[in-house]
TINU-623854 format. One record per residue: x, y, z of N, C-alpha, C in turn. Coordinates in steps of 0.05 Angstrom, whole numbers, plus 5000, padded with zeros to 4 digits. Layout:
// residues N
XYZXYZXYZ
...
This chain:
// residues 747
501849774998499950005001501850265001
503950245014505650485014506850514991
507850334977508950374951506750464930
504450394930502050484913501650754920
501350854946501251144949503251314940
506051204943508251334937508251384902
507251164888507251194859505151394853
502551404866500251604856501451884865
502851884887503952144894505852274874
507552114864509452194841507952254816
505852084809504252134784502852414788
501652464811500452724814502352944814
504752934823506653134821507653194794
507752954774508753014747506253144731
503853104737501353234724501553524734
502053604756502453894767504354024752
506653904750509154014738508354074708
506853864692506253924666504054144664
502354164680500354374680501754694682
503654644701505454914706506455004682
507654794671509254874643507554974624
505254854620503454964597502155224604
501955274631500855564639503055744633
505955684638507955854634508055904603
507555714588507855734559505855944547
503455874559500956064550501456374561
502356424582502456684594505156784590
507256664578509956794572511556814598
510956624617512756624645515556544637
517456724647520356674641521556444655
520556354677521656144694520555854691
519255794665518055574665519655364650
522355374646523955164640525055264612
526855104600528655194576526655204553
524855034546523255114524521455334526
521055464547519055684551519855914541
522455964540523456224533526056204512
526356364493528456354479529856664476
531656704492533156984495530957134503
528957064523527157244534524857274518
524357134495522157144479520056934480
517256984478515656764482515556594459
516056314462516056154441514355914450
513555724431512155514431513655274445
512155114458513354864472514754714450
513854674425514954524405517254644390
517754884393519955014382522954924394
524154804375527154744385528954964378
531454934388533555114381534455114354
534455344341535455364312533455264294
530955204299528855064281526455314280
526355464259524555664258523655644230
521255504227519855464202517055514206
515555444185512755544182510755354196
510355104187507954944195508754684208
506654544220507354294233506154064219
507553824217506853594207504353474220
502453384205499853284221500253044235
500453054259500252794272498252804297
497352574305495052544325495852744352
497952724364498152894386498453174383
499553254357499453544350496753624343
495053464328492553544321490953624350
491253444368489753514391490653784406
493353854406494254074414493054294401
493254274372492154494356489254504361
487754324365484954374372484354514396
486354474417486054624442487054924440
488654954421489455244419487655404401
485955294382483955454370481955594385
481855504408479755634429480755914438
483255964433484156214441483656414416
482556684421482056824400484256934385
486656954398489257064384491356884388
492856764366494856614372497256794379
499056664398501656784398503356804378
505356974378506856974353508956704351
509056614374510956334372509256154358
506856164360505055944346505055984318
504956234308505456284281507856164272
510156184286512656084274513155804286
510955674292511355404304512555184285
514755044292515854854273516154564286
517054394270517454134282520154064275
521353864296524153764291524353564272
521853494258521953284237523553394212
524453224198526553294178525653164149
525253304126525653584125523453744133
524154004140522054184148520654354126
518054474132516554604115517654874115
516455034092517255344089515955514112
517455734118516255904136514056034126
512156174141509756284132510156534117
512556664119513356904106514056834076
514056584068514756504040512156394027
511256574010508956513993509056543965
507556423948507756443921506256693909
503856773923502156993914501257173939
500557413932499757573954496957473966
495357353949492957253960493357023980
495556883974496156673999497056784021
498257034022499257194045496957284059
494657374044492357474054490557254066
490757044057489256824072489956744099
492756804100493856774132492456954149
491657204139490457404157487857364159
486457194144483457184142481757434144
482357554120481057844121478057824121
476857954141473857994141473158284148
471458394136470858664138469658764166
468258554178466658614202468658554228
471158464224472658404247475458554240
476658594267479558714262481658464261
483358474244485258214242488258314243
489658204260492658244262494358174237
496358284235498258214214499457934220
499757754203500957484213503957514211
505457734203508457744201509157964219
507558094233508458304253507358244279
508858304301507958274327505958514333
504258444353502158634360502758884370
505258904383506359164392507159324367
508159214346508859354322506459444303
504959274300502159334283499759184293
498259384305495559304317493359194298
491759054310489658934293488159164279
487159134258485859334240483959174221
482459334206480259234185481759164163
480158994145481458874121482759064101
481659294097482559454078485159584083
485459624109487959754119490359494122
489459284129491059034129492258984103
490658984082491358924055493359094047
492959344051495359574044497959534060
497759424080499859384101501759124089
499858924082501358694075502658714045
501058904027502358923999504359134000
504559354016506659574014509059474030
508659334054510659284072511759014067
510458834063511658564065512158454035
510158514016510258393990512258523974
512358833975514358933957516958923962
517958863985520858883991521758603993
520358403981521058133984522958033964
524257803970526257673951524957433939
525357453909523757273894525757003888
524856793886526656543885524856323871
524956253845523656043835520556033839
519456273835516456313836515756323865
517356333888516856403913517356693919
516256803937517157083953517557043977
520157103986520757114015520357404026
518057404038517157684051518957774073
518858004078520258114105518458034124
519857974148518557874173519258034195
517458114215518158254234517858094263
516957844260516457674283519057644299
518857574324521357544342522557274334
523457254311524756964304527756984310
529057204308532257214312532557274341
534657144351535757244380536657524382
536057644403536857944404538457974426
540158184426542058244446540458394467
540858364496539758484516540458804518
538458954524539159234526540359314550
540959564556542659624580541259564605
538759584606537159484632537359184634
537759034616538058744618535158614610
533058764605530558664597530558614567
530558354558530558284534527858324518
526058274532523358274521522458554507
523758784519522859074510525059104487
526858944478528459014457527059034432
528059214413526759254388527558984370
525358894358525858684341526458774312
528258704298529358774273528058604252
527358744228526158574207528258414195
527458174182529157964171528157834151
529257654134528157474116529057194125
527057004116527556714121528656604095
530556464099531756304070529956064064
529156054043527455834032528855574030
531555564030533255324027534155234055
535455414070536855324095535055434118
533155574115531755714138533455894158
535556024146537156204160535656474158
536256604179534856914180537157124177
536457324156538257464145536657764145
538257964158536858234161536658384137
538758434120538758624098537758454071
536358584055535258474029537658424010
539758594007541958533991543558254001
543958234027545257984038543457744030
540857784032539057554028539457463997
539857653979540057593949542657453946
544857553961547357403957547257153969
545957113990545656874005544356653987
542456703972540756543956542956473931
543956683920546156623897548056393905
549056423931551056243939549655943938
547455933947546055673947545855583921
545255763902544855643875547555583861
549855733868552255643858553255373867
552355293890553255073905551354843896
549354853879547454683870545254623890
544954793911542854753931540754903927
538154773921535854903911533454863932
533754643944531054603961531754463987
530254474006530154314032532654404048
531854404072533854494094536054274102
538354364100540654214107541153964091
539553964069540153734049541153864023
543353784014544453903990543653723964
541853873952540653733926542553833904
543653603893545453693869543953833848
545253993831544154123810543953953786
541854023771541453853749543853853729
543853613713546153573695546553813675
544553933669544754153649546354373659
546654423689547754633700551054583701
551554333695554854263700555954343673
558854393676560354463655562454273651
563154173628565253973626567854103618
569754063628572454203623574653983617
575854033596578053833585580553953588
582453783601585253843607586753593601
588953603584590953393581589353113577
587253123558585952873550584352803571
583652963593581752853616579553033617
576952933621574953113623573653073653
573053333662571753363689569353503687
567353473705564953633706565153833728
564954073725565054293746562654433746
562054583769559954763770560455033759
558055183754559155453741560855623758
561255613782563155793799565155633809
566255493788568555293797570955423803
571455673798573955833804573755943830
571855963843571456073873571355873892
573855863906573755623926571655663952
571455903957569655973984566855873977
566155883949563355863944562455603930
564255413926564055153909565354943924
564154693920565254453927567054333908
566954423880568154293859570254513849
572454563864574254823857576054703834
575854843816577854783792578955043781
581655103783582755333774584255273749
583655393730584955363703587755493703
588055643716590955793720593155633735
592055383748593955223759594655003741
594355023716594654783694597854753697
599354923695602654883699603154753721
601754823745602454653769601754373766
599354323754598954033748600953883733
601754013712603553913693606053823706
607653993720609953973735609853723757
607053733770606953513787607053253774
605353243752605352973736607852943724
609453103714612153033705614052893731
613553023752615152913779614452613783
611652583779610852293785611652113766
611552183740612552053718615451963719
617152113732619952033738620051853760
618551883777618451703800617351423793
615451413775614351173765616451013747
618251153735620151033718622250923735
622550943761624350863780623750583795
621350573799619850353810617050303806
616050063800613050063795612349813808
609649813819608050043818608250223843
607450473841607650643863604950703872
604750753898601850843911602351153912
600351303901600351563902597751673911
598051933923595752033938595252343931
592852393917592152663915590352773941
591252873959590052903987587853083986
587753293966585453453963584553443936
582653273930581853213902580253443887
578253543905576553713890574853593867
575553643843574553513822575553243811
578153203824579352963817581152983791
581653213781583053253753585753143756
587153203778590153113780590052823782
588752683799588952423801588252243774
585752363763585152263734587152263716
588852493715590952503696593152293701
593552273727595752063735594851773725
592351703730591551453722591451383692
590551623679589851583650592451583634
594251703642596951703627598851513637
599351463662601151283674600051013676
597450973677595750703675596950533699
597950273690598850083711601050163729
602650383721605050423737604550553760
602150653766600950783791598450643804
598250693827595950603843594850883854
592751003842592051263850589751273872
590051433891588051473913587551763914
585051853910583952113914582152153935
582952373950581752393975580252663978
578252693994576952963996575052914022
574853114038573153114062570653194056
569753294033567353404026565753204012
563353164022561652944010560953003977
560153253975559553323948561853323929
564553383938566953323923567153023915
566952853937567352553931565252483910
562752563913560852463891561752593864
562552833864563452883835566052753827
567652693843570052523834569352293827
567452113836566451873826565451913798
563652133797562652183769564352233747
566552363754568552453735570252213729
570652023746571951733742570451563721
567751603725565651453705565851593675
566451853680566452023653568451943639
571051873652573751793639573851513637
571751343641571551043638573850933657
573651023683575350893703573950733725
575150533734573750383756574150543784
572250493801572050673826571950443849
574050483866573950323892572150483910
570350413920568550563937569650613966
571150423975572050474007574550334011
576750464024579050324028578750084045
576650044061576249804077574649594063
573449664042572249474026573849394003
575849224004577849203985576649043959
574648913963573648733943571148913925
570149133939568049273927568749483908
568249423882569249593859566649653844
566249903839563949963821564850063792
563449953773564550013744561850093731
562350313713560150443701561150493673
559450433653559850493626561550263616
563550393601565850193587568150143606
567850123632570150103650571449853645
570549643632571849373630574449453611
574349623592576249673574578849753587
578749903611580550003620580949903652
583549743653583849603677584349783704
585050033696585650233717583450253740
584350253764582450303785583350523802
581350713809581850963824580650923851
581850963870580850933896579851223910
577451243915576451473925575651463957
576851653972576251654000575151914011
573751864029572352114041573252124072
575752294076576352294103578352554104
579352594130580952844130583352774120
585252924109587852864094589652794116
589652904141591652804162591152494169
588252444167587652174179588551974156
587852004129588951854111591851774106
593452004113596151984113597351844134
595851834158596851734184595951404179
593951314165592851054161594750914141
595651024121596650864099599750994095
601150844080603650904068603650984039
604851174030604851244001607751293990
608151263966610751323950610851613943
608451743935608251993924605652123935
606252353949604052523965603952773952
601752843946601453163933599153283953
600353523962598553663981597753943964
595353993962594354273950592054373967
592354443990590054534002589554823995
587354944007586555223998588355414020
590655484016592255644030594755504038
595555514064597955404072597855114075
600054964070600154634075601354564096
602354784119604054704140602454494160
599854534159598154354178598254074172
598954004147599053694135602253574132
604053744142606753654136607453414154
606753434180607353234198606252964189
603552954182602552724172603752614148
604552794129605452714104607952564108
609752654127612552534129612552284148
610352234160610052034181610251774167
608851694147608851464134609951454107
610651674093611751664066614151464067
614451334048616351134042619251244035
621351054040623851194035624451204005
625751444000626051533970623451593957
621651633973618851733957619052023955
616952163945616952463937614452563951
614852803960612752933973612553233958
610253283947609853513933607953673945
608253943951606154113963605854363948
603754453945603154733936601954913953
603255133958602155363977600955573959
598655613965597155853953597056123971
598056093995597756354010600056544005
600156653979601756813973602357083986
600057183994600057434012602157444036
602057214049603857164072606557084063
606856904042609556824033611057074016
609557224003610757473989610957714006
611057684032611457894052609658094052
607258054040604858244045603658234071
603657994083602757984111604857824128
606457974138609057864149608257734176
606457824191605457674215604357434210
602857394186601957124182603656914176
605957004158608456814153609856764177
610056944197611256854222609656664240
606956694235605456514253605056224240
605156234213604955954200607455814196
609555984188612055844184614355874204
613556074224615556124243618256284231
617656424211619756544195619256844192
621557034195621357314194622257394164
620457484151621257574123620457844117
621558014100620858274091620758284060
619658484051619258504022621958584007
623058433990625758463977625558453947
627358463934627358443906627358153897
628357953914628257693911625757533928
623657663932621657563949620557303943
620657253915619456983907621356733915
623856783911625756563922625656583953
625256773965625156773993622756634004
620656653987617956513992618756193989
620256123968620455803964622355713986
624555863995626355784017624755784045
623055944049621255924071619755644075
618355594054616855344053618455104056
620955114044622454884045624054854072
624055074084625155044115623054924135
620455014127618354874141618154564137
618554484111618454234107620754064116
623254194117625554074130625254004160
623954214175623654174202621753954206
619553964190617453754193618153474189
620153414167621653144161623553094182
624753314192626853224214625453124241
623053204244621753104268620852844268
620852734242620352454236622852284229
625152414237627552264230627852214198
627352404184627552404155628952664143
630552604126631852824112630652904087
631153084070630053184044632253234028
631653184001633153273980631253453960
631653713957629953893943630553823914
628153723897628653673871627553883854
625754053864624454293848623354463869
623454733860622154943875621555153857
618855223854617955403833616155583845
616455863845614656063856613756243831
611256213827610156393806607856583816
606256693799604556903810602556793829
601456553824598756463840599856233862
602256123859602955873875605855863883
606355723902609155613904609055323909
610555203888610754903886613354823897
613454623915615954493924615854183921
617654063911618053773907620453673920
620353483937622553373955622553113951
624752993954624952703959625652633989
624852423997624952354027627152154032
629152224049631152044055630951974084
630551714088630051614118632451564133
632551654158634851614174635551874190
636551844215637552054229639652254216
641652114204643752254190642752404168
641352344148640352524129638652754139
637052694164635652884178637353084187
639453024201641553224214642453374189
643653274167644653434146642753634135
640353544131638453724122637753944139
637553874169637154104187639354304189
641754214184644154424183643854614162
642154564139642054734118639954964122
638454944146636755154153638155384168
638555614156640355814173638556084168
639856284183638956554180640356694160
638856924146639757084125640357334134
642557474128643257754136642857934110
640958074110639858234088640358574092
642158664075642358934076640059134066
638959294081636459414068637259684055
639759764052640559974036641359854005
642959704001643859603975642659303968
641359213990640058933985641958713979
644358763987646058553986645258324008
645858074006645057874023647057664027
647057544048648957284053647957124077
647956854075647356684095649256694117
647956674143649756714166651556444169
653856474178655656264180654856054201
655555784195654955574214656355624240
655055524260656155524288654255704306
655155634332653155714351654855964370
657356044360658456244373657456524364
657056704384655856974380658257144367
657957244345659857424332659657714342
661757874345662058124354660558314335
661258304310660158484291659058284267
656458214269655458084244655458214219
655858474217655558624191657958564174
660458434190662558394174662058174156
660158024158659557794141658657894115
657358124113656358254087658558354071
658658304042660458414027660558704023
658258844030658159094023659259274049
659459544047660659694067658159904080
655959834071653660014080653660094111
654659924127654559964154656460154166
658660164148660560394157660260654144
658660644124658360914108655361034115
653560854126650860954128650560984158
648861154169648361174197646460954207
646460874234644360704242644860384234
642760284243642959964233641959924204
643659804189642859794159642059504152
642559314170641759034160639458904179
637958694167636258574182636158254181
635658144200636457834200633557704193
633657554168631057414161631857114167
629256984167629356684170628156564195
628556304200630656144187629356054158
631556014142630755984113632555704105
631755584083633655394071635855504054
638255434060640555524050641555344026
640655104022641654944004640554963973
641054773956640254823929637154793927
636154913907633154933900632254733880
634654613862633854463840635954223841
635054013826636353783824636553743790
638953793781639253793751638453533738
639253283748638653053737635853003738
634353043758631453033759629953203740
631153463737629553623721629953543691
632053433684632553343658630853113650
630252963670628252713667625352823668
624853013681622153143681621653253652
623853433642623653523617623053323595
624453083595624052833576621252753577
619952733603617252643606615252853594
615953123596614253343589614253303555
616553263545616453223516615252943505
615352753523613952523515610552553517
609552673534607152713539605752963524
607353133510606553353497605753563514
607053643541606153843555608054103551
606654253531608254493521608754693543
607054783558607554973584609854903598
609654643607611754563625614654513609
614654493586617354473572618954723574
617654933568618855203567620255273595
618355193617619355243644621555083654
621154813646623454653654625954693641
625854763618628554873605629755103617
628155263626629355503645630055403670
628955183681629855103708632454943706
632754803681635454663681637654823676
636855063663639055263656639655423683
637855443699638155563724639455383745
638955103744640454943764643554933753
643854903728646554883722648255153720
646355373725647455663725649055693697
647755633674649255693647646855853632
647955983612645956133598644355933580
641555993573639855813559641355713533
642755893517643655763490645655553493
646755493517648655263522647055023532
644655073536643254813547643054613525
643254343534642854143516641253933529
639153853520637153653532638153373530
639553293509640553043507643453053508
644653043531647553043534648452823548
649352583538649852363553652352373573
654252573565656452603582655852753608
654052933604653253083630651352893646
649852763632647652553648649052393665
651652283657653152103673653852223702
654352513700655252633724652752723745
650552703733648152803749646952573764
647252543791646252333804644452423829
643052253839641252343862641552123883
640752173908641552013931639851753926
641851563919640951293921638851183900
638551373877636451303858637651263832
639351433823640251443795643351373798
643951133795646751033799647850963769
650251053763651450973736653950833740
654550663718657150513717657950563687
660950543685662250623659661250483635
660550223633659750083610657449933616
655150073624652349983634650450073611
648549943609646450003588644650183602
642950273586641050493598639050373619
638450093611636550003629637549943658
640249873658641649833681642250083702
641750303692642250553704640050573731
638050503724635850503747636150263766
636250303794636150133813633750103824
632349883822629449853829629649773861
627449873874627449773902627450013918
626649983944626350223962628550213980
630150013984632450043998635049953983
636850123991639450073973641749983995
643349843983645749704003647549954008
648849934033650450164041652850214023
653750014007656150033986655150213964
652750173956651550343934651450633943
650350663965649750913974652351073979
654550943989657051043992658451123969
658450953949659551023924657951283909
655351303914653751493901654451753917
655051773944655952003954658452083947
660551903943662851973933662852113904
661351973889661052133863659352363859
658152443882656552693883658252933895
660352873905661953103918662853303898
663753233871664753453855662053603846
659553473844657253623837656553823856
657153773886656053983903657754223901
660554193893662154433890660954583870
659554513850658654653827655654733831
654554753857651854813864651255103856
648555133844648255383832648255613856
649055853850649356033870646556143881
646356183909643556293919642856563908
640256613907639356853901639856983873
638757213866639157343843639257633848
639757793823639858073827638058163801
636058383804634458483782636158693769
636358673743637758863730636959143729
634459183728633059423729633259513756
633559423779633559483804635759643809
638159563796640959653801642159813775
640159913760640860073736642060323746
643560483728644760723731643060963719
642261123735641061353723642161493703
640361523680642061693657643561503641
643361243644645061083627642860853613
643560783591642260563577643660283582
642260123592643059873600643659693575
645559493574645359293554643359133556
642958973536640558763532641458543554
639258403565639758213585641657993576
641157903553642557653542645557783538
646058003529648858103527650158123552
648458233573649858283600650457993611
648957783605649957543617652257423605
652957503576655257413567657757573577
657257823583659158013598659857893625
658057803639658857713667660257433663
659157263643660457033639663357033629
664057253611666757293605668157393626
667157513645668657613669669557413687
668657163685669356913700667356843719
664956943716662656863739660756683724
659456513742657356363733654756533732
653056513715650856663708648656523693
646356593698644256463685641556663689
639456583676637056753682635456563701
633156693710631656523734628856573728
627356363733624356383729623156533751
624156583772623256763792622457043783
624357153768624157423756624957453728
623257563709624257543682626257713676
627057893693629558073690631258033711
631457763723633057763747635657603732
637957603749640657463741641157313763
641857053762642756903783645956873774
647556933792650356953791651656923819
654456843816655956843841657257103844
657457283826658557533832657657693851
659257833868658058003889656658233877
654958393893653558603883654958823873
657358863883658859073875660259043849
661158793843661958733820659858703797
657458653805655358633788654558933779
654859113795654359383787656359493770
658959393776661259493760660859383732
660459163728659959053699657759203685
655459243700653259353688653859643681
655359823698656460063690658360073667
660259843667662059853647660859833617
658759693615657659653590655059803584
654360023603652060173596653260423581
651060543565652060773549650460993559
651361243554649961473563647261493546
645461643556642661643546643061773519
644362023518644662173492646262053471
647661833478649061703454647761403452
645461383459644261123461644260963436
644161133411644260993382646660863376
649060943392651560823387651660513392
653560363384653660083388654360083419
653459853431654159823459657259723460
658659803482661059733486662159813511
664559753519665759803546665760133550
664960193573665360503577667060523604
669560693599671460693619671060983634
670360923660669961163678672061203698
673161423700675261453717674361423749
676261273764675261273794673661013798
673160853783671460633784672860383788
671760183797673159903800673459773775
675759653766676159553739675259283743
674059173720673158903722675158683727
677558753713680058573711681158523735
680758673756681858623785681058363795
678758293790677658063803677557783785
678557843762678457613741680257413749
682757433763684557203772682856993793
681357113810680056943829677956793813
676456923795674156763780675456603763
677756653751679056453733680156193748
681056243774681756003786679555813791
676855903798674755733800674155613775
674655763754673655643729675855413719
678255453726680355233724679955013738
679155063764678254793779676154643768
674054783759672154653747672754523718
674554623704675454493680677254273686
678654253706679954023715678353793721
675953823731674353603738673253483711
673253613689672153503666674753403648
674753153645677053003635677253053605
675053053592675053073561674953353552
674153553570673453823561676053983558
677254003536679954173534679054473527
676754503517676154773509676054963533
674854823553674554993579677255133588
679154913587681955023597682655233577
682455223554683555413538682255693542
679555683546677955943550679056023576
679455863597680555983621683356133618
685255993606688156103600687856373585
685756363566685756603548684656843565
682756783583681557003600683657113620
685656913629687856993648689657173635
690257133610692357263596691857543592
689357593583688657873570686557963589
686458273585684458383603681558293594
679658353609676958293604675658413581
675958693580674858823557675958753529
678358633530679358563505678458303498
677758123517676757883513674057913501
672358103512669758163505669758253476
671758423467671958513441672358303421
């Protein structure tokens, strides 16, 4: 009996609490529980957080509650906005097709006063039908936003959370007008913002239903063809913030360079597992699989569901098989004529860091929107030995020193705007890559570094082991940059503090100019930016597959890596090819065939690695000089400069290594100091008033003569000539330059 009485008492208590809650909802009491008030506004019991729509699905419990509410002469504003948590939701009552539909909500009758269904009573009091008709037409209907036959009328109901006033009373706060989105039920105050919001939904292919992305019809897709690969894209494919299928035609050169790097790696060992961590439309992975076919096993990843769906459709468009899930190894989907092509592309939907942590790859390409530093640790965690990591950074505002604080936050590097800012950006990215690889006990060898208008591309080879990691980490140094003459030099190795670091600069600006003249930049990568042997093989791959845009750039890169003028470049030079080696990959023997040059496999014996290192020592002494000078930046006022190609010949005849650079069309990469660079430039410049005369040496009194530093440069050239056993012409040129003055040799 005691237990029965206790149960009845508990049941009675619950009924009393339920009645109190209903009373609190009806009278707008603030202390009636969480559903009773939303930021101090009266809401319905059935209104959930962030669910503001128009009508209620008809169900038996709700029908009974609706019948009880019809007894009240005036429904509360919250009942007008009553919604259901069921999914998908109906449209808000402010969204109607015709003005008559909006008037039906008001139930216009001439003998009764009726309130406005879209305004609270304190804003617009109940009135007769003629006045209410004018109010609905002039206020709500005329300022609406139209979309596919519907009108999103302006709404004054308390749908949006408001900020409390100074007194703290939220109920007396003024309710602002707003619009309800027909697609996602968002509330937006301004009409122009609402139009832009709807346009963004249309560009993404979202046309109806809340929180459900409905794919746009096939007619709205655009098919783009690049390198014999077709992909479907949305109309706004070039805007990454507004589309899921981002496709930038300006990055075609980037895709070609990445493809050439992968093709070279595929020639070393087969098959290789490669990952496109940010697929978007899947254009890059499709090109890999379509051209390299059985040499590669392609995995395209993206964390966006719409992008993954589009990648699968693009695979079917190019007659490729699709593996749906990495865990379902046997589940393969084929559409169309997929049986004709045995290639299979694996499409995954997960975070890029997760997929790189779960699996090992031989080739990884990172191309996120912005900086790629957040994915470096995961990329180097499981990448295989002698594999390649390629990364594209598009945060050029920070890398090009327009937002220096962002560069320091992302890369931990202090940079300023200089004449060589593009190469500074490439060395900044490589320094971050080096530190990330060293944390995983891996070293790197830079194969390629390109900095153009829209992106910075870095391709590195991974060398496993603590010794390569230490060697790579030692090449990350600080740079001393003179702000007066823009001379620069990397800080010397060692931990000892120097008394006067300005002495390391070749210039004397510190002694002749007041105050501090130099700034410390970095840490930056101080090693080579290119590998000549790898670039030559990339050039051969670009010629084989007909990549015209990449060919011209690769020829410039080969010339820049060798630091020779472009006219001396030869793409097919077997003698030079024997000297160009890479860490444990390209091993040569004197009487070996071309097929035996490539050593297949991921691990090499210590003997082979040791012999490779010995044969690489002469090549490191001829490493291309760091940085470059802009010829226009250091021109002399009132003088006509020589043509760039002629100036390169003048510097070369003076005994310096010289080449053009892809970083700057008017840049000159040379090992000559800036003072000597200016001297040669002045020597062969002509005054403006005699600009029609032929270019020749100009002898100015009191200037430094070029011939003073020729013996030192000649000694370097003689050392290089001695390394070449069969090249007697180089020795003859060096002796000739040593015997006579420079200007005579030039004539």
